[in-house]
C-alpha positions, -999 to +999 in steps of 0.1 A: -071+238+210-085+241+174-060+268+166-031+247+179-044+216+161-044+235+128-010+250+135+006+217+145-006+198+114+022+183+095+019+206+065+050+193+048+035+158+049+001+170+036+016+192+008+039+164-004+010+139-004-012+163-024+017+169-049+019+132-055-019+131-059-016+159-084+008+139-105-016+109-103-046+129-114-027+143-144-015+109-154-049+093-150-064+120-172-037+114-198-039+076-197-076+073-198-089+104-215-103+086-246-112+053-230-142+040-211-124+053-180-123+089-193-140+101-161-115+084-138-095+116-132-123+136-116-135+106-097-099+104-083-103+141-072-135+132-054-117+103-036-088+126-027-113+151-011-130+122+008-095+111+019-086+145+032-118+145+053-110+111+067-074+122+074-087+151+095-113+129+113-088+103+123-063+130+134-086+144+160-093+111+178-065+103+202-046+073+188-045+058+223-083+056+221-079+037+189-053+014+204-077+006+233-103-005+207-079-028+187-096-061+198-130-048+186-115-034+154-097-067+147-129-088+152-149-065+130-121-067+103-122-105+103-160-106+102-161-082+072-133-101+054-154-133+058-185-115+046-166-102+016-154-137+007-190-151+011-211-122-004-187-097-020-190-085-056-172-109-080-150-092-106-127-112-129-131-142-106-122-124-074-144-114-044-126-083-030-153-056-030-183-048-008-211-023-015-212+002+014-235+033+012-236+032-026-198+028-028-178-002-038-149-006-013-120-030-011-122-040+025-087-055+027-072-020+021-087-007+053-076-038+073-040-024+069-048+003+095-060-023+119-028-043+114-007-012+121-026-005+153-025-042+163+012-045+160+017-012+178-004-023+208+011-058+209+047-045+209+040-019+236+024-045+259+053-070+256+065-079+291+101-087+280+127-063+265+131-085+235+107-104+213+105-141+222+094-169+199+061-173+216+053-136+211+063-138+175+041-168+169+011-152+186+015-120+166+021-139+134-011-159+140-031-127+145-018-112+113-018-145+094-056-150+098-066-118+078-038-126+054-053-160+046-087-146+042-074-120+017-054-147-002-086-167-005-104-138-023-078-142-041-056-112-036-021-122-029-007-087-035-027-070-008-021-099+016+016-095+012+014-058+022+006-069+058+040-085+061+062-053+062+041-039+091+049-071+110+085-070+099+090-034+110+074-041+144+097-072+149+128-052+139+120-023+163+111-046+192+144-065+188+148-101+178+178-123+185+198-133+154+192-170+162+155-166+160+158-145+128+179-173+113+153-199+123+125-178+106+145-177+074+149-215+075+112-220+082+102-196+053+125-215+030+109-248+039+074-233+035+079-218+001+077-250-019+044-259-002+031-223-008+039-227-045+013-255-049-014-234-031-011-205-057-036-200-085-024-208-120-022-171-130-002-164-099+023-191-108+025-177-143+033-142-130+062-156-110+076-176-138+073-148-164+089-124-139+121-144-144+118-145-182+088-126-196+098-136-232+087-172-224+051-161-230+053-126-247+016-126-258+003-140-226+015-137-190+047-119-201+028-093-221+023-067-193+059-067-182+073-064-218+050-036-227+058-018-194+095-020-201+090-006-235+070+023-221+096+031-195+124+030-220+105+051-245+103+080-220+140+089-224+152+119-205+122+143-208+094+120-218+070+121-248+046+146-232+011+144-217-013+123-238+015+116-263+030+084-249+029+058-277+026+027-256+000+043-233-021+061-259-022+032-284-033+008-256-003-015-257+002-008-220-025-026-199-044-007-172-021+024-175-042+044-149-041+018-121-014-009-116+009+003-144+004+041-139+041+045-132+050+030-166+027+055-183+041+083-162+077+073-171+069+072-208+052+107-208+075+125-183+108+107-188+137+102-164+134+137-150+097+132-141+105+098-125+132+113-103+109+141-093+081+116-084+104+093-065+119+124-047+084+132-035+079+097-022+113+100-004+102+132+012+069+117+023+087+087+039+113+108+056+086+130+071+069+099+085+102+088+100+107+122+115+072+120+131+082+086+145+113+101+160+093+129+178+065+106+189+055+110+225+057+072+232+066+038+217+030+033+205+032+064+183+066+054+171+054+019+161+024+034+143+045+058+122+072+033+114+046+006+105+029+030+081+063+040+067+073+004+061+039-003+044+041+027+020+078+019+012+068-017+003+041-004-020+064+019-038+093-006-041+070-034-054+050-013-078+080+005-093+100-027-094+071-044-111+068-019-139+106-023-148+105-061-145+124-064-112+094-076-092+066-100-101+033-085-112+012-085-080-014-058-086-001-036-057-011+000-065+012+030-063+001+050-032-017+083-040-011+079-077-030+048-089-066+052-097-089+037-070-109+050-041-102+024-015-064+027-017-066+065-017-088+066+014-067+040+032-035+059+025-050+092+037-063+074+069-027+062+075-013+097+070-040+109+094-027+084+120+008+099+115-005+134+119-024+121+150+009+111+166+024+145+156-004+165+172+002+148+205+040+148+206+041+174+234+015+156+255+029+141+287 
């Protein structure tokens, strides 16, 4: 069994993921080598190693067992999110982190896995062949609760990442066009109300997304500098540790949220195409595992994870070129940060989990 498990591992998925991690470590080193975050690159390597261990551990536990424990996992997730809001570490006015075994973890990152499992179990247990409004409302409420708790931290970006998991589940389960149209109308009516519930800095990000030159030294500064960095890369880039915007600190947080801007500046159009090509391969491998899944639950798990990672990539890359609002959503496997790295590897472990059991009846 051990031999078969090793042989049946999705090595393509793993190699592509590690290749993206390698680009991330290189860029983190380049962007932060002479700053207070100069040791971030080797910390990233440690997080990657921890992530690989977690990936293996979650692969060997049958995903059906995890699905059976979804109610407990959900309750624990809600409890920890409440505890984070009440007692979490406050950084820049936000309470998003908890100290666990000497590590500072962003709990909301790991809740994504619970949401993936929740949607998969819910859709498999549907009694009808199509999703009915009551089913959608119930599932929406279950996902809406952790979303609200994360928004309250406040962390709108992470809260929004729960939405593509739900959307993919609804799409695969089948929803009548009349219901889909009704949802669009309801969302359009809710948006004005939601605007007034946003923090001032969140409103500023949305306004400057449309025209960053309205406040070039304030809320529009990040987007403007990011665009300059991307454009400065040209075809081949300026070289590792040679990016002007990155090395002279015009580009904010170039090793976290805006790592792709720094990467584009130093590796150019060719490097960008190579990196996006790796993400494409990663997503296609996840879709292939969804196609060969032994049951609907496995398919929902893989496609939910694929939708989530695609959302991360589209929003982050769109953000750095000024086509999406600045939301603080990290670039999977590249951005510096332990919680995101570990959560992504756990998700890839779930995909591998489904693959290992594709021949089980």
